[in-house]
N, C-alpha and C positions, 0 to 999 in steps of 0.2 A: 550804404545808402547815404546820400548827401542831402541835407536839409537846406533849402534855398529860401532866402528872404526876398520880399517884394517891397518896392518904394515907388512913389510917383505914378499912381495909376496902374499898379500891378505890373510895372516894367521890371524885368529881372535885373538885379544888380549884384556884382561880385567884387570882392576885395582884390586889389592888385590887378594884374593883367587878366582880363576876362576872356572867355572863349566866345563871348557873344560877338556877333558881327555888326551890331548896332553902333555907329560911330558916336552917337550921343552918350551912350552908356560908357564907352571907353573914356570920353572926355571928362565926364563927371567923376569917374574914378580917379583919373589923374589929378583933377583939381582938388579932390578931397585929400589926396596924398600930399600935395604941395602946401595946403593950408593947415595941415595937421598940427604943426608946431605952434603956429600963432593962435589957433583956436583951442588949445588943449585945456585951458582952464574953463573956457566957456562950455566946451563939450562935457567936462566933468560935472559942471553945475546943472546944465540942461539935460543932456542925454543920460548922465549918471543917475539922476533922480528918476528918470522915466524908463530908460532902456537897460542900463547896466544891472539894476537890481533884478528885473525879470530874467535877464540872461544868466546872472549868477545863480539864481534859484533853480534854473533849469539845466545849468551846465553839468551838474552831477547826475542829471537824469538822462540827458542825451549826450552820447559820446560816439566815437567812431564805431560803426556797425561791424567793422572788421574784427572787433574783440569778442563778438558773440555769434553763435551759429543759429540760435532759435529765431523764428519769424516773429514779427510784431503781434502783440495781442491787441484786442479791441481797445483796452484801456490805454495802452501806449500810443495807439494811433490818435486817440482823442486828445491826449496831452500834447502830442506833437502839433496837431492842428491848432490847438489853442495858443501855444507858444508862438507859432508862426503868424497867426492872425494878430496877436498882441503886438509883436514886433513890427508887423507891417503897418498897423495903425499908428503906432508911435513914430515911426520913421516918416510917414506921410504928414503928420502934424508938424514935425520938426522941419521938414522941407518947406512947408508953407510959411513957417515963421523965420525964414532966411537963416536957418542954421546949416551947419555942414551936413553932408550926406551921412546916411547910416553906415557906421563902420562896425565890423564884426571882429571878434577875437580871433587871433591866429589859431589855426588848426593844430592839434597835437599829433595828427597823423603824419606819416612820412611824406616828404615832398618838399617843395620850395616855400610852402607857407604863404605868408603875406605877399611875397614878391612875385611868385610865378604860378600859383595854383589856386584852385577854388578852395575857399574856407568851408569847413563843414561843422555842423553841430550834430552830435550823435547821442545815443541813449544807452543807459547802463542796463545790466542784467538784473532782473527783479529776483529778490530772494523770496522765501516762502511766506512769511508773515510781515515782519517789519524790516525796513531797509535802512539801517542806521548809517547813513552817509554813502555818498556815491563814490564811484571809482575816481580816485584823485588823479589829476593830470601830473605830468612829470614836472620836475623842478624848473626846467627851462620854460615850460608853458606858464607856470605861476610867475616867473620873473618877467616874462613878456607882458603879462597882464599888468603887473606893477609898473612896468616901463611905460605902458600906454597911458597910465594914470586913470583908468576907469575905476579901479578900486585898489586899496592898499592890500598888502599881503595879509595883514591881520584880519581885514574884512573878508578876504577870500577864504582864509582858514576858518573863520567863524561860520561862513556860509557852508563850507564843505562839511563841517562837523554837525550841522543841523540835521536832526533825524526826521526823515520824511516818510510817511506811510503812504504807499501808492495803492496797493491792493492786497487782499488777504486770500490765500489759497487754502483749500481743505487739507488738513493734515492726513497723511497716509496711515492706514491701520498698521497693526503689527504685522511683520513679514510672515508669510506662509512657510512653515518649516517642513522638513522631511523630503522624501522622494515620492514620485508618482509614476505609475505605469501609463504610458501614453501611446496612442497610435500616431507615430511620428509624422507621417505625411499629412494626415488630416489636421493634427494639432498645429503644425507649423503654418499651414495654409490659412487656418482660421485667424491666427495672430496677424499675418500679413494683411488679410482682408479687413480686420478690425482697425489696424493702423491706417489703412487707405481710406476707409469710410470716415474715420475721425478727422483726418486732414482736410476733408471737404468742408468741415464745419468749423474746426478750431485749428488755427495755424501756429499756435504757440504752446499750448498745454501738452504735457506728456501723459501717456497711458501708464498707470501703475497697477501692480497686483493689489487688488482691493479686498477681495474676500474669496472664500471657497465654500461650495455647498456640495455635500455628498451624502446626505441623510437618505438611507434606504437605497442607495445606488451601488453599494458594494465597493468594488475597486475603481469605479468610474467617478470622476469628480467634475464639477462645473466651476471653472475658474472665472472670476469676475474681474475685468479690467475697468478702471475708472480714470477719467481725466481729472487732473488736479485743478483745472481752471473752469471748464464748462460743465463738469459733473456728469458727463455722459458715461453710461455704463455699457460694456460689451460682455456677453456671456460666451464662454468657449468651453466645450466639453473635451475631455481627454480621449474620448472615443466617439466615432461617428454614430449618433443615435439612429440613423436611418437603416443601420444594419439589422435592427430588430424586426423590420417589416416582413422579412422572409423566414423568420425563425419560428419553430414550433413552440419554443419557450419564450415567454415575454421577459427576456433579460438580455443584457449586453453580452456580446461574444467574449469579452474579457472575463466576466463573472462565470460564464459557462466553462470557459477554458480553465479557470483556476480550480473549480470544483472537479472537473474532469481529470485534470492532471494530478490533483492531490490523491484521488481514489485510484487512478490508474498506476500511480507509483507506489501504492500500498500505504498511503498516509491517511491521516484523519484531520478533522478541523483544528485540533490543537497543534498538530504538526505544521499546518499551513499558517496558523497565527504566529508561531514562533519563527518560522522562516521569513515571513513578511516583516515582522517586527525587527528582525536582525538587519533587514534592508531599509529600515526606517520608512516603511510604507504602511499607511493605515489599513487595517484588516476589515473584512466584511463582517456583518453580524451573523451570529450562529444560526438564527432562524432562516436567513436567506440561504446559507450553505446547505442546511438540511432540506430545505424546500427544493433547491436545485438538484440535490442528490436523489431525492425521491423521483423527480421528473426524468432525470437521466436514466434511472433504473428501469423505468417503464420502456424507454426507447431502446436501451440495451437488451431488454427482454424480448422486445418485438424483433429486433435484428437477429438475436440468437434463434428465435423460432423459425425464421426464414432459412437460416443456415442449417438447422436440423432437418427441415423438410427437404432441402436440396440433397443433403447427405443420405437421407432415407431413400430417396429416389434412385441414387446411384447404387446403393446396396441392393435394392430390389432388382434393378437391371442386371447386376452381376450375378445374383442368385439364379435368375431365370436363364441367363446365358450358360451357367455351369450345370443346369439341371437339378438344382437343389429345391425340389418341390415336395410338399407333403402329399399324402394320399388324396386329399381333396383339392389339390392343385395350387394351394397357397405356398409361395416361396418361403423358405426358411434361411436364416443367416446365423453366423457365429458372432457373438458379441463379447466384449469385456465389460465387467461391472465392478464397481468398488464404491465405498462410501467414506465419508469423513464427518467429523464432529467439529463444533466451533471451538473446542478446547481440547487440550491433550489429556489422554487418559492414563498414560504411563502403564498400561496393562492392568489397571485395577480400579481406576476412578472413572466409572462410567455414569456420569451425572451431567453431561453437557445439556445446555438449553436449546441448542439448534444442531441440525445435521443435514447432510446432503448426500445424494446418490446420483451417479452418472452411469449411463449405459452407452457404450462406444462400439460402433461397428468395426469389425476386424478388417474389412476390405478397405474402407475409406479412412479409418482411424479418426473418424469424426463423431461428435456426440449426437446420439439419437434421442436420448431422454435425459432430463435433468429434473430431479425432485428435491424440494427443500421442506424441512419440517421445523417448526418453532414451538417451543413449549412455554414461551413467555411473551407478554406484551406489557410494556411499562405503563401505558395508560390504564389498562384493565387492573393491573396489580396495584397502582396507586389508588384507584377508586375503591378497590376492595379493602385496602389497608385503612383508608380514611372513612369507610362506611358511607361513601357519598355516591351520588348518581354518576354513572360513567357517561361522559359526553360522546357525541358521535365522532368517530375517528376511523382511520384505516388500521384495522387490527391485523397483526401478522401471526397471531397464535392459531395454529392449525393442528396441534398434537397435544394430547393430554395423558399419554402413557409414558413408559420409561424410555430413557435414551437408547439403551441397547436394542429396543424393538423398532427403532426408527428405520434402520437400514432394510430389514426384511420387508416392512410395510411399503416402503418406496419402491423396492425392486418388484414386488408383486404388482404395484400400480403401473410401473413401466411395462411389464410383460403383458398386462391386460390391455394396455392402450396401443400395443404394437400394430395390430391389424387395422384399427381405425386411423392411426396416425400415418403409418408408412406402408400399409398393405402387406406386411411380412410377419413372420413369426420368428421368435428367438429360439431356434432349435437347439443351440448349444451355447453355453456361456463359460467364460474363463474367469475365475475369481479365486480369492483366498478362501480358506476354510474357517474363518474366524466367527462367522455368524450362522444362524439357523436359516439362511436364505434358501438353500436348496429344498429343505423340508417344507417351507412355506410355499414355494413355487409348485411343488408336487401336489399340494392339497388345495391351493387357492386360485391357481391359474387354470383357465378352461382347457388349455392344451398342455398342462403341466406334466401329464404322464409321459409325454414324448420328449420332454426336455432332458438333455444330458449335460452333465457338469464335467469340466476339466479343471483340475487343481493347478494353481500357479506353482511351478517348480521352485521359484525363488522363495516364496513364503514357506513352503514345506521344508526346504533345507534350512531356512533361517530358524524355524521353530525347532528343528532337530538339533541344531547347534545350541540354541538357547537351553534346551533340556539338558544337554551334556554339560554346559557350563554350570547349570544349577546343581547337577549331581556332583561336580567337582568341588563346589563350595559348600556342600552339605556336611556339616561337622558330625552328624549322627552316623555317617559311614566311616568305617575303619580308615585310619590315616594311611596305612600301608597300601590300601586299595586306591585311595584318592591320589596317591603319588604316581600311580601307574597311568592315570588319565591326565596327561599334561595338555597344555594349550596346543602344542604341536600335534598331539594325537587327535584332538578335537578337529583341528583343521584338516587333517588327513581323512578322518571319518566322513566329514561333510563333502570333501573333494571326491572321495571314492564313490559316495552315493550319487553325486552329481554326474560323474562319468558313467555310471551304470545306467542312469535314466537317459542320458544323451545317446548312449550306444543302442539301447533297446528301442528308442523312438525312431532312430534313423534306419535300423534294421527291421522295424515292424515286427518285433518278436512278441510273444504272448506275455500276459501279465504274470503268469506263474514263473517264467524265466526271470523276469525282473525281480520278483520277490526272493527267489533263490539267490540271485546275484547280489542283492542287498545284504543278505545274511553272510554270504561268503566274503563280501567286502569288509565287514566288521572283523572277521577272523583274520583276513589278510593284513589289516593294519596292525594287529597285535602279534604278527609273526607266525600264524598258523596258515601255511600255504598248501596244506594237504588236499584241499578241495578247489583250489584256484584253477581258472581256465588259462590256457596258454596265451590267448590273445590279450589278457589283461595283467599277466604276471610273468616276470622273467625268472622267478625262482620257485617253480611249481614243485611241490613235495618237500620243500625245505621247512623243517620244524626246529632248527637249531636255536632260533631266537623266539621260540613260542612262549608268550606271556599269558596265554589263555588260562592255564591251570592256576596261576597266581590270582587272576581275576576271579575265578570261581571260588578259590579258597577264602577270599575276602568279601564275597557277595557283590563285588563291583561288576562282575559279569552280568548278573541279573538286572542291576540298575541300568547299565548301558543297553542291554538287550531290551529293556522296557521302553527306553526312548526310541530305539530302533523299531520297535513294534508299531509305534504310532505312524512311522513313515511307511512301513511295509503294508499296513492296512490301506493306505491310500495309493497303492501301486496301480490299481485300475484307473485312478484319476490322474496319475502322473505319467502314464505311458506315452502321451503325446508330446511331452516336454515343452509345454506352453508356459508363457509368463504373462503377467499382468502389467507390464511396463507402461503401456499406453494409458491405463487408468492412473498409475502412480505419477506419471508426468502431469496429468491434470491436477491431481491432489497437490503437487508441488506448486503449481500456479495459484491454486486456491489459497494455499498457505501463504504465498507471497502477498496476495491482495488482502488477506486477513491479518497482516502484520504478524505472521508466525504463530497465530492462535494465542497471542499473549494479551490481547485487549478484548474486553467485552463489547461486542458489536451487535448484540442480538436485541437490544431494547427498542430501537427505533427502526428495525428492519434493514439496517446497514449490512448485516451479514448476508441476507438474501440477495441484495443488489450486487454485492461484491462477488458472490458466486456466479451470478449471471455474467458479470464482466469477465471473470476468469474463464468461463466456458466459451464466451465469444472470442477471447484471446487465444484459446486453445484451438478452436475450429478454424480461425482465419489467420493465425500466426501474427506477424508484425503488421499486416495490412488491415487489422480489425478496425481501426478508427475511421477508415475512409468512408464507408457507407453510413454508419450512424451519425458521424459528424455532419455529413451533408443533410441528413434527415433533420438534425437539430437546428442547424444554422441556415440551411438553404444555400450554402456555398461550400466549395471544396476546402480542404484543409490548407493551412498556410504553407509557405515555402519552407520555413524552418522545420515544421512538423514532417513535411515530405522528405526533407533531407535526413531527418532522424530515422524514419522508416527505412530509407534506402541504406543507411549505414548499418542498421541492425540486420537487414536482409543480407548484406554483403558479408558480414561477420558469420552469419549462419551458413551461407553457401560455402564459404571458404573453410568452415569448421576450425576457425582459429579460437582457441580457448586457452586462457591462462589460468592454471589452477594454483590457488594459494594454499600452501601447506600450513595449517594451523596446529599448533601443539595443544593437545587436549589437557586441560588442567582440571583436576577434580577438586571442587570446592566443597568443603564440609558445611552443611547447613544446620542451623539450629533446629532441633526437633520440636515441632509444634504439634500439640495434641489437637486433632480436629474431630468433630463429631462423626461417628461412623454411621453411614446410611446403608440401609439394606438394598443391595443391587440385584436386579433380576439377571442372573447369569445364564438363564436358559435361552436367551435371545442372542447373546454375543459372548465370545471368549471360548476357552477350551471346553467348557461344559455346555456349549450351545447345542440346541436340539439338531440332530442329524437325521436324514431320511433313512428308511429301512434299506438294508443292503439287498442286492439281487440274490436270488436263491443260489445261483451258481457260485457267486463270490462267498456266500456264507458257507457252502459246502467245502470250498477250497480252503477257507480260513480255518474251519474246524479240523480238517485233516492236517493242516500245517501246525496248528496249536498242539494237537495230540502228539505229533511227531517231535515237536519241540520239548514237550514235558517228559518224554521218555528218557530214562537214564539206564546206563549199563548196570548189570547186576553187581559188578565189583565196586561200583560207586555208591551203592546203597548204604553200606555200613559207615563209610566216611561221611556221608550227608547226615546220618543219624547222630554221629558223634559231634559234628559241627553245629547241629541245631539243638543241642542240649540247653535246657532252660526255657524252652518254648517261647512264650510271648515276651519274655525278657531278653530274647536273643534276636537281633535284627536278621540274622541269617535264616532263622526259623520262619520269620514272618515272610521273607521273600520267597522261600520254597513252598510255603503253605497257601499263599494268597490266590493261586490259580488252580489249586487241587481240591478235590472233594475228600474230606477226611471223615473218619468214622462218626464223629459227633453230628454231622449233617447228612450222612448217607441214608439214614432211615427216613428222614423227612422227604428226601428226593424220590426214593423208590416207592414210598407209600402215598405220594401225592396223587390225587384224583385228576383225571384228564381235564375237568372243567375248573379246577382250582388254579387261580393265577399263580405264576411262578415268580413274580417280581420280588416279593418279600424274601423268598428263599435265596434268590440270586444276589439280592442286595446284602443279605446277611453273610453269605459265603464270601463275597468279594469285598465286604466292608473292612476298612482298616482299623476301625475303632474296636477295642476289646469290650465284649459284652460283659458287664459287671453288675451284679446285684448283691444283696446282703447274703443270699445263700451261696453264691459262687465265692465270695470273699471268705466265708466260713470254711468252705471246702478247701480252698487254697491254703488257708492257715493251718488246717488240721490234716493236710495231706501227709506230712512227714510222720505224724502220730499213727495214721492208719497203715502206712507202709511198715513201720516197726511192729505193729500188732500182727500184720500179715506174715512178716518174717518169723515171728515167734511161734505163731500157730502152725505154719506150714513147714517150719524148719528149713527155710531157704534164705538166700541172700539176694536182695533186690538192688539193682544198680540203676542210676539215672540214665535216661536216654532221650533222644530227640524224635525227629520225624522219620518214619519208615515209609518208603515209596514202594508201590507194587512193582514187581519186576516185569510184568507183562503189560499192565495198564498204568502208564506213568501219571495219569491224571487222578489216580486214587492214592490215598495215604492214610497213615494212622499216627496218632501222637499219644502213646501210652504213658502212664505216670512213671513206669519203671519196667525193668525186665529182670528175670532170674534165669540162670543157666542150669543149676542143679535141681533136678526134679526129685 
């Protein structure tokens, strides 16, 4: 920008050769140049006092505009106009007083300067507050000024060192630190729009980051831009706030997605805080996180309900197509069922505060029923502890009994709702045998009498192996016997049992054949091939490596046979060779969303919401987010989320899995004494209540047990010798526990028909030795009585053990001694 001065009635004048076409202007400029030397002193006195000083004061304000990029501010335009008006007035007065024409200082810009170009006066760049001295011209410019005689170099330096305050700008606040999550397209466009609107009003000031506001907004921030000159503010959000208009939840998509992703990845609020803090991003408040989690849980639950209804309809159509109808025309289906608790029990610690049960259709492999029980509510518990009034809240507590009883109660509820929900009956179910579920179904479900149970083969074989390992590690058993039951033998026993179940299921053989084959498999593993079948053994009849006699001699035979008995009794439930893998897969997903059951999530209902999310993930696989996300936000999921789903589906379809082999390291933990709570074992575990066996199965089991207790006549003396010492001998206990001995025989045969037999059976099968003061006296005086008997009868009494009846192996006697010479 070139600043031009005016003289003689606003006619434009230039130094040197002007570009003006006015001949008068050119003549006047030439004359001023020729008279310059002669009038130098006069110009110094007259013009120096009137013009040179204002020019000097403004020379450090106005300089070549090429040195700066910013446009003029309003203040600078006013200063420029005042300077030009002052110089114009002074020049006009001097012209009227017959002085030389106004001459300007040569320009410091590039060009021919005084001789051939227009001279220019330009303006300096303003600093923030105080502008201590203007931009100094070059040395050549200062020398030219001295040469012209307008002012001396000392005067010029004095003027240049003068501090001039032009204007004061608002200082910027401290810089906003850290990172933010932004919607890139929206945020960038808002910045461009703000700059464009600002330029319409202010042509010089810059927009600076002035402040940030995000109170109650979660991960969304409002960035405030402010001009340093005109103080105008512009508010820009990191996410488009108009997205909330179509959302069921009155929150930004960014906040919804952060809570969604945290829970869907199996994390918690503390995990999200640590993750965002590592990225130097401000975290949302905990109350907002839990509020969004609660709202998302309801939406996930609604989406899961629709999925279960659709699966039930498919199950019903398939049952009708296959002709699976009850006598009253209602279709029945086969289902899987299993339960889980909020914490791990490790087989003995059954005191979880929450639990869940799922019923899954066999045809669709989709969840048909999902139940959750909670024994704890943090708000109710806090009010009770503080003896204060409990405020209104969403209470999640819906169970006040023991944790082991949860599973059976939820299963019964699911069976009772099957007709109203899906229009079908659960005629057959596949499950493990850990709880009293079947017994509760028989008694509490309207159609329970027609329901049949199939035992999960995997669970039955796992329990069989667990019992064998327990026997191997029992130090009360003779060491020589435990050495025969090696880890390799345990694997062979479970493998042989699995092969027998598989073979009989495919061949549709009877249950009695399966029971017999399981018994033969036990003998087969220990080298007794006398009873093996040709299709399962290549060495039929070979007994050269028979270790069964050694097992019987050390009582290990009875221990292993006792574990096998538990499996044989379930032969009628294992004949179909079914497994519960579908339910176990769901439990795996539930465990993932619940952080491996390592964190307490039951206080605010988070456990229940995560169970719904896991069930939704199970029913719809990797596509589960599509429908609920659209319900929440009113829009489809983002491109990155879609790509994530496609990638996981591709991995699943191609079945590419990389398994990481991890070495198991056993870590010794310090023993911590914890208070022992009494657990109800009748609802869950090995002692869980079981339904009554069918009459046919009871009869078959009785005949099999009688045959098993029978011993050969030549084995009776050996058993009597091995069981000497009676209750102080483990071998005696094993042979006696399933036999009726003389001490109890009278109570059995004399029992009246209407007298309950529970007490007698419990005493006969009980492992605890009945001891009173009288029995202790009898045991201590037994040797004295035997010696008195020998002296009186003139006989020799020898110690003996258990004598088994040669014809009825379930009967036996345990005399205190025997004598041979009568």
